[in-house]
Structures are given as C-alpha cells and as structure tokens.
FIDREN-787290 format. One record per residue (C-alpha): x, y, z; residue in one letter. Coordinates in steps of 0.5 Angstrom, whole numbers. Layout:
! FIDREN-787290
> X; Y; Z; A
...
END
This chain:
! FIDREN-787290
> 179; 177; 263; X
> 173; 172; 263; X
> 165; 173; 261; X
> 161; 175; 266; X
> 154; 171; 267; X
> 151; 177; 267; X
> 149; 179; 261; X
> 149; 187; 262; X
> 157; 186; 266; X
> 160; 184; 260; X
> 156; 190; 254; X
> 158; 195; 260; X
> 166; 191; 259; X
> 166; 193; 252; X
> 163; 199; 252; X
> 169; 202; 256; X
> 173; 198; 251; X
> 170; 201; 245; X
> 169; 207; 247; X
> 168; 214; 243; X
> 168; 209; 238; X
> 162; 211; 233; X
> 163; 204; 228; X
> 162; 200; 234; X
> 154; 197; 232; X
> 151; 193; 239; X
> 145; 190; 236; X
> 139; 188; 242; X
> 134; 182; 241; X
> 131; 175; 244; X
> 133; 169; 242; X
> 127; 164; 241; X
> 123; 171; 244; X
> 125; 170; 252; X
> 133; 170; 252; X
> 136; 177; 253; X
> 142; 177; 247; X
> 146; 181; 244; X
> 151; 181; 238; X
> 156; 186; 237; X
> 160; 188; 231; X
> 165; 193; 228; X
> 161; 197; 222; X
> 165; 197; 216; X
> 168; 190; 218; X
> 162; 185; 218; X
> 157; 182; 213; X
> 150; 186; 215; X
> 146; 183; 212; X
> 149; 176; 213; X
> 148; 178; 221; X
> 141; 179; 219; X
> 139; 173; 215; X
> 144; 167; 218; X
> 144; 169; 226; X
> 138; 175; 228; X
> 133; 172; 224; X
> 134; 165; 226; X
> 136; 167; 233; X
> 129; 170; 234; X
> 125; 165; 231; X
> 120; 161; 235; X
> 122; 153; 235; X
> 120; 148; 240; X
> 125; 145; 244; X
> 129; 148; 251; X
> 135; 149; 246; X
> 139; 156; 247; X
> 146; 155; 250; X
> 151; 158; 245; X
> 154; 151; 245; X
> 146; 149; 242; X
> 146; 155; 239; X
> 150; 155; 234; X
> 149; 147; 232; X
> 142; 148; 232; X
> 140; 154; 229; X
> 146; 159; 226; X
> 147; 158; 220; X
> 154; 161; 218; X
> 160; 159; 215; X
> 164; 160; 222; X
> 161; 160; 230; X
> 168; 159; 234; X
> 165; 158; 242; X
> 171; 165; 247; X
> 170; 165; 254; X
> 174; 173; 254; X
> 175; 179; 254; X
> 182; 178; 250; X
> 179; 174; 244; X
> 172; 179; 244; X
> 177; 184; 242; X
> 180; 181; 237; X
> 175; 177; 234; X
> 172; 184; 233; X
> 178; 187; 230; X
> 177; 181; 225; X
> 170; 184; 223; X
> 167; 178; 225; X
> 162; 179; 229; X
> 161; 176; 236; X
> 154; 174; 240; X
> 153; 175; 247; X
> 147; 171; 251; X
> 145; 173; 257; X
> 146; 168; 265; X
> 152; 164; 260; X
> 159; 165; 260; X
> 161; 163; 253; X
> 161; 167; 247; X
> 160; 166; 240; X
> 163; 169; 234; X
> 162; 168; 226; X
> 165; 167; 220; X
> 161; 174; 217; X
> 166; 179; 215; X
> 166; 183; 209; X
> 170; 190; 207; X
> 172; 193; 202; X
> 178; 190; 197; X
> 182; 190; 192; X
> 181; 186; 185; X
> 186; 181; 183; X
> 191; 185; 178; X
> 197; 183; 174; X
> 202; 186; 177; X
> 204; 194; 175; X
> 213; 193; 177; X
> 214; 185; 175; X
> 209; 185; 168; X
> 212; 180; 163; X
> 209; 178; 157; X
> 209; 171; 157; X
> 206; 167; 164; X
> 201; 168; 168; X
> 198; 175; 170; X
> 195; 174; 177; X
> 198; 179; 183; X
> 197; 179; 190; X
> 193; 182; 193; X
> 192; 187; 200; X
> 188; 182; 203; X
> 191; 177; 207; X
> 187; 171; 205; X
> 186; 172; 198; X
> 193; 171; 197; X
> 194; 165; 201; X
> 189; 162; 196; X
> 193; 164; 191; X
> 198; 160; 192; X
> 193; 156; 195; X
> 192; 155; 187; X
> 198; 154; 185; X
> 201; 148; 190; X
> 195; 143; 191; X
> 198; 139; 196; X
> 197; 138; 204; X
> 205; 139; 205; X
> 204; 146; 203; X
> 205; 149; 210; X
> 202; 157; 213; X
> 203; 158; 220; X
> 200; 165; 222; X
> 201; 169; 227; X
> 200; 177; 230; X
> 206; 181; 229; X
> 205; 189; 232; X
> 202; 192; 239; X
> 197; 196; 236; X
> 195; 194; 230; X
> 195; 186; 231; X
> 198; 186; 223; X
> 196; 178; 221; X
> 203; 175; 218; X
> 203; 167; 214; X
> 210; 164; 214; X
> 209; 159; 208; X
> 213; 152; 206; X
> 214; 146; 204; X
> 215; 141; 208; X
> 220; 137; 206; X
> 223; 142; 202; X
> 224; 147; 206; X
> 229; 146; 212; X
> 227; 145; 219; X
> 232; 149; 221; X
> 231; 155; 215; X
> 224; 155; 219; X
> 225; 154; 227; X
> 230; 160; 224; X
> 225; 165; 220; X
> 219; 164; 225; X
> 225; 165; 232; X
> 226; 173; 228; X
> 218; 174; 228; X
> 217; 172; 234; X
> 222; 178; 237; X
> 219; 183; 233; X
> 217; 188; 238; X
> 214; 194; 235; X
> 207; 198; 235; X
> 205; 197; 228; X
> 206; 193; 223; X
> 204; 198; 216; X
> 207; 194; 209; X
> 212; 188; 208; X
> 218; 192; 208; X
> 218; 194; 217; X
> 219; 186; 217; X
> 223; 185; 213; X
> 227; 191; 216; X
> 228; 187; 222; X
> 229; 180; 221; X
> 235; 181; 216; X
> 241; 179; 218; X
> 246; 184; 216; X
> 242; 191; 216; X
> 247; 196; 214; X
> 249; 192; 208; X
> 245; 196; 201; X
> 244; 190; 198; X
> 236; 187; 200; X
> 237; 180; 204; X
> 230; 178; 203; X
> 227; 179; 195; X
> 220; 181; 194; X
> 215; 179; 189; X
> 207; 181; 188; X
> 207; 175; 183; X
> 204; 169; 186; X
> 208; 165; 181; X
> 215; 168; 184; X
> 213; 166; 191; X
> 212; 158; 188; X
> 218; 158; 185; X
> 222; 160; 190; X
> 218; 155; 195; X
> 218; 150; 190; X
> 225; 151; 191; X
> 225; 150; 198; X
> 225; 157; 201; X
> 221; 161; 205; X
> 214; 166; 203; X
> 213; 171; 209; X
> 205; 174; 208; X
> 204; 181; 211; X
> 197; 183; 211; X
> 196; 188; 208; X
> 201; 189; 202; X
> 201; 186; 196; X
> 208; 184; 196; X
> 211; 178; 199; X
> 218; 176; 203; X
> 222; 171; 201; X
> 228; 168; 204; X
> 233; 166; 203; X
> 237; 170; 196; X
> 243; 169; 193; X
> 244; 175; 189; X
> 244; 172; 183; X
> 236; 170; 185; X
> 235; 179; 184; X
> 237; 178; 177; X
> 234; 173; 174; X
> 227; 174; 172; X
> 220; 171; 171; X
> 221; 170; 164; X
> 226; 167; 163; X
> 222; 160; 166; X
> 217; 161; 160; X
> 221; 161; 153; X
> 226; 157; 150; X
> 233; 157; 154; X
> 237; 160; 150; X
> 232; 166; 149; X
> 232; 167; 157; X
> 240; 165; 156; X
> 241; 170; 151; X
> 237; 176; 156; X
> 240; 174; 163; X
> 247; 174; 160; X
> 245; 181; 157; X
> 242; 183; 163; X
> 248; 181; 167; X
> 253; 185; 162; X
> 248; 192; 163; X
> 248; 191; 171; X
> 255; 191; 171; X
> 255; 198; 165; X
> 249; 201; 171; X
> 255; 200; 176; X
> 261; 202; 172; X
> 260; 206; 168; X
> 260; 214; 170; X
> 266; 212; 173; X
> 269; 209; 168; X
> 268; 216; 165; X
> 270; 219; 169; X
> 277; 216; 170; X
> 279; 215; 163; X
> 277; 223; 163; X
> 281; 225; 169; X
> 287; 219; 170; X
> 288; 216; 164; X
> 287; 219; 157; X
> 292; 215; 153; X
> 286; 210; 153; X
> 282; 213; 149; X
> 283; 213; 141; X
> 287; 218; 139; X
> 279; 223; 135; X
> 276; 219; 140; X
> 279; 224; 144; X
> 280; 230; 140; X
> 272; 229; 138; X
> 270; 228; 146; X
> 275; 234; 148; X
> 272; 239; 143; X
> 266; 238; 145; X
> 269; 239; 153; X
> 272; 246; 150; X
> 266; 251; 152; X
> 264; 245; 159; X
> 267; 249; 166; X
> 267; 243; 170; X
> 271; 237; 171; X
> 268; 231; 169; X
> 267; 229; 176; X
> 263; 234; 178; X
> 261; 233; 171; X
> 258; 227; 172; X
> 256; 228; 179; X
> 250; 233; 177; X
> 248; 229; 171; X
> 248; 222; 177; X
> 244; 227; 181; X
> 239; 231; 177; X
> 238; 223; 172; X
> 236; 220; 180; X
> 231; 226; 181; X
> 227; 226; 175; X
> 226; 219; 175; X
> 224; 219; 183; X
> 220; 225; 180; X
> 216; 221; 176; X
> 216; 216; 180; X
> 212; 222; 185; X
> 207; 224; 179; X
> 201; 221; 176; X
> 200; 215; 173; X
> 198; 220; 166; X
> 203; 225; 167; X
> 210; 222; 171; X
> 213; 217; 163; X
> 212; 224; 160; X
> 215; 229; 165; X
> 221; 224; 166; X
> 223; 223; 159; X
> 221; 230; 156; X
> 225; 233; 162; X
> 231; 228; 162; X
> 231; 231; 153; X
> 231; 238; 155; X
> 235; 239; 161; X
> 240; 234; 156; X
> 240; 238; 151; X
> 239; 246; 154; X
> 245; 244; 159; X
> 248; 242; 152; X
> 248; 248; 148; X
> 249; 252; 156; X
> 255; 249; 156; X
> 254; 246; 163; X
> 256; 239; 161; X
> 258; 235; 155; X
> 255; 231; 150; X
> 258; 224; 151; X
> 256; 226; 159; X
> 250; 226; 156; X
> 250; 220; 153; X
> 254; 216; 160; X
> 248; 218; 164; X
> 242; 216; 159; X
> 245; 209; 158; X
> 247; 209; 165; X
> 240; 209; 166; X
> 237; 205; 161; X
> 242; 200; 165; X
> 239; 200; 170; X
> 231; 200; 168; X
> 234; 191; 165; X
> 235; 189; 174; X
> 229; 185; 174; X
> 228; 188; 182; X
> 227; 195; 183; X
> 231; 192; 191; X
> 236; 190; 188; X
> 237; 196; 182; X
> 236; 202; 188; X
> 243; 198; 192; X
> 246; 198; 184; X
> 244; 206; 184; X
> 247; 208; 191; X
> 253; 205; 191; X
> 254; 209; 183; X
> 255; 214; 187; X
> 262; 213; 192; X
> 264; 209; 187; X
> 265; 216; 182; X
> 268; 220; 188; X
> 273; 214; 188; X
> 275; 216; 181; X
> 274; 223; 180; X
> 280; 222; 186; X
> 285; 216; 183; X
> 283; 214; 177; X
> 282; 207; 175; X
> 286; 204; 183; X
> 281; 207; 186; X
> 274; 204; 182; X
> 280; 197; 183; X
> 279; 199; 190; X
> 272; 200; 190; X
> 270; 194; 186; X
> 274; 189; 192; X
> 271; 192; 198; X
> 264; 191; 194; X
> 266; 184; 193; X
> 268; 182; 200; X
> 262; 185; 202; X
> 258; 180; 198; X
> 262; 174; 200; X
> 261; 176; 207; X
> 253; 177; 206; X
> 248; 173; 208; X
> 241; 171; 208; X
> 239; 167; 215; X
> 245; 164; 213; X
> 246; 163; 206; X
> 252; 166; 202; X
> 250; 172; 197; X
> 254; 168; 193; X
> 253; 161; 194; X
> 251; 159; 187; X
> 257; 161; 185; X
> 262; 156; 188; X
> 266; 151; 185; X
> 262; 147; 190; X
> 257; 147; 187; X
> 258; 147; 181; X
> 251; 143; 179; X
> 247; 150; 180; X
> 251; 154; 175; X
> 246; 150; 170; X
> 241; 156; 173; X
> 246; 162; 174; X
> 251; 162; 169; X
> 246; 160; 164; X
> 238; 158; 163; X
> 238; 150; 162; X
> 233; 146; 158; X
> 228; 144; 164; X
> 230; 137; 163; X
> 236; 138; 166; X
> 235; 142; 173; X
> 233; 135; 176; X
> 236; 138; 181; X
> 234; 143; 186; X
> 239; 149; 190; X
> 242; 147; 196; X
> 240; 152; 201; X
> 242; 151; 207; X
> 243; 144; 211; X
> 239; 137; 209; X
> 235; 138; 204; X
> 230; 135; 198; X
> 236; 133; 192; X
> 232; 132; 187; X
> 225; 135; 184; X
> 225; 131; 177; X
> 226; 125; 174; X
> 232; 125; 171; X
> 234; 123; 163; X
> 227; 127; 160; X
> 231; 130; 155; X
> 226; 129; 150; X
> 225; 127; 143; X
> 223; 122; 137; X
> 225; 117; 140; X
> 223; 117; 146; X
> 217; 117; 143; X
> 215; 113; 149; X
END
C-alpha cells in the first residue's frame, strides 16, 4: 500500500497499524514554519537526541529558498548519516521496526527514513565457551552489525561478500550469509541461500533454529554445522572456502560445511607450535574415544569377559564389588545418569555456585554411594575419567553427541558384551560415512584420495607446509600461500 499525499491519511494508517503501542512516538512540526510534517519512531530503538539535533532542528529552522521536497530536504538540510526514501507503508513499517525514524511530509507521497537507530547492546567480551591461552580475546555479540564489522576487521578484502535476508514472519530477523568470492564454491553459496530462503517460520530467536532447519540429516546426533563465538574461527573457515551464517540477536555464528575432524580441532591448535598442537590433537582424539567407549568396555569386561582382566586386578575389583547389589550394567547406568544430571545442574545454576555444586556434588555423592555399597570405587573412577575426557572435546555440540551415544553402547555392552560394542561402533562408523554437511562427506578428510588434507587432520603441520586449502566441493582455489617458505638461516633473502 503506497503513501497518500494527505498527511493525515498517512498518520491514521500508521496509527492503525501500531494500535495499542505505547512506545510509538509521533512528533508533529512545521518545516521552515510552513509545511506540516510528522516524525515517527519507536522509543528505545531510535536515538532521540540525534533525531532532535540532526533532523527536527534543521528542518524547523527557516532558511531562504523554496526547496521543500523530500529529496531536496535530504540533500540540503538533514545531517543524518543515512536518508532513505520510501513510498509504501510496508517499507515504513520495516524501517520503524529496525529503529529508523521516519519523516512524512504533507502533500508528499514519499517519506524519509534516517539512520538514527540506537539501542542498548552488550560490549565485546571474551567468549566464555571458547576461551584459550593464546589468540584473540574478542567474541561476537548479539548485534549483527558489530559481528559483521568484527569479520571485516580481519578480512579486509572487498571479495568478502555479505548477503542479507529476513527470516521469520513476526521477528523479521536479519540473517547474513558471509563468504569470500573466489574461495567459496558458487554452488555451495547457492545451496546455503536456497535452504535459508525456503524457511517459513513465525520467528527466529537463535541460530539453533536455522541450524535445525537447513541441515542435511535432522535425525543424526552429530551436528552438521559448527557454531562459534570467535571471529578468528569464523574468518579461518571463510579463508578455507566455507560459508558463515550470522543471525541477529545471537553471538553464535554458523559455519558450513564441516567435517567430524573440524569439530575436534581447537582454534588454539593454530597459534601454538606445531609439535605441541599435534600432541594435543592426538591426546584429544584418544580421550574422545575414551569418553565414548570406556563405560561400555568396563561393563562388557566385568559382565562377560573377566578373563581379559589380570588376576590381581580382578581380585581387587571383585573385592570392591562384593557389597554392591547391582550388576555392572545397572551400576554404570546409575552413575552416568547422575553425573550428567550434576553437569547439567552446574550449567543451569548461577556461575558463582554452579561449578562448586557440580564438583562438590560429584565428590560427595560418589563417596557416599561407595560407602553405602550402592556402587563400587572402580565404577566411580571410570565415570570420573569419562567425564574429564568429554571436557577435552573443544566443541560443545560434538561433546553432546558423544555423551548421547555413550548410553546405547552401555546397553549393548550389558547385553552382548564386546560383540555389542563392536556392533555399535560399526553402526556409528557407517552412519558417519553416510553423513553429509551441505554435500561434503563427514569423514572426507580421512579419505585416502585426500592425503594432502591429512596435514591438518592427523597432525598439525607447520604453516610453511600447509600451502593448500581443503577441497570441499566443486572447483576451488587450491593454493593459499606460496610454496617453499620453510624458514632457516640459509633463506635470509
């Protein structure tokens, strides 16, 4: 619906649209003391001081000349950073919802929206979930334009593209697709855009909504997009030809496509010396397997395969289990559920007491359960090691998947022993082999046809060796740095 030349008709229409809205401000005045006009904005979303200084005061001040048309006003009298003309009520409502004040003038069928939006926002802080010893300390915030600026500050090339769309019937949430032209494959960008455009939903409150609506296999426990709060991680993935999805109102940026091994890599791997990073990466892989398999192996060995335990250790374990009335399967299930409940309680409680409650609760309950004869001491040790192992997984969403798969493996171990564990592991591997993230195989880095990519999977090769990018899909820009950059005194030139 287009604007009318009659100012009162336009005001009535906007008042009807925003009926029962006490935060709407309608400021009537005369331009140069002659032409009636009204400035409308939402209190709390617009800069009221800037409106008064940069819009209303210049317009009310009389100057010589007859130029009172909207386009001439924007050019000659208004000092706001942006002055955007519009002709429909739909555009007017969109600008108001985004905090831009709008000016409508009598006898004009065109309005102006000014870039004077302003609201309270959180300052840039270090991400709590992705802290590190070395590396940038900046993290994304809930403000979209701050997040895009953080990426622009790192990747200064004009080839960094940011396409914006709105998703959500009521929230009209701004979503930005960021990629580097020439590095990201065109079909990948097109696929991401297509999946986002087909979303039909009332509102988007967090990037998790979008993640569930665009992933390849929604029933998989493994995440098919990676979320991060760190601009350096987002930029590193952009430089590898991936796409970032930034959502207004959340500090978590989505990265696509990903592989299983990218979820097990820490950003700090690339800031430490490569020997240290490689050792930590292997340790991380080892403890990921421990986190997945240790409780089920304990249950299987004690229930079906006691001959695998050395005699002295078996006698010690039998003595500790003498007073326990439950089989190892029930014992492991009780302790795992209790540990997960304590961990979840620690997350939900206030920060000041959350960690203390989870740690003290685990110690007290574990000790009390052993003394009461409900569980054995070896089981408490197994559950504690398993919990510590899961904390080594750098991505929280990957850790959740491992924690969930631990329980069906315990059931298989309690019913079929090591055969059940082997069946469960084979099923997980088959599932991982069939899993895709925007068409990229989840285990693609482990393929023998991509031996060059193992420089950043099995090990963290020195930077002077990592001269190629990962090959995701289709055509790609293969080389990211010059070859033969190995440092040394003989290369002082």
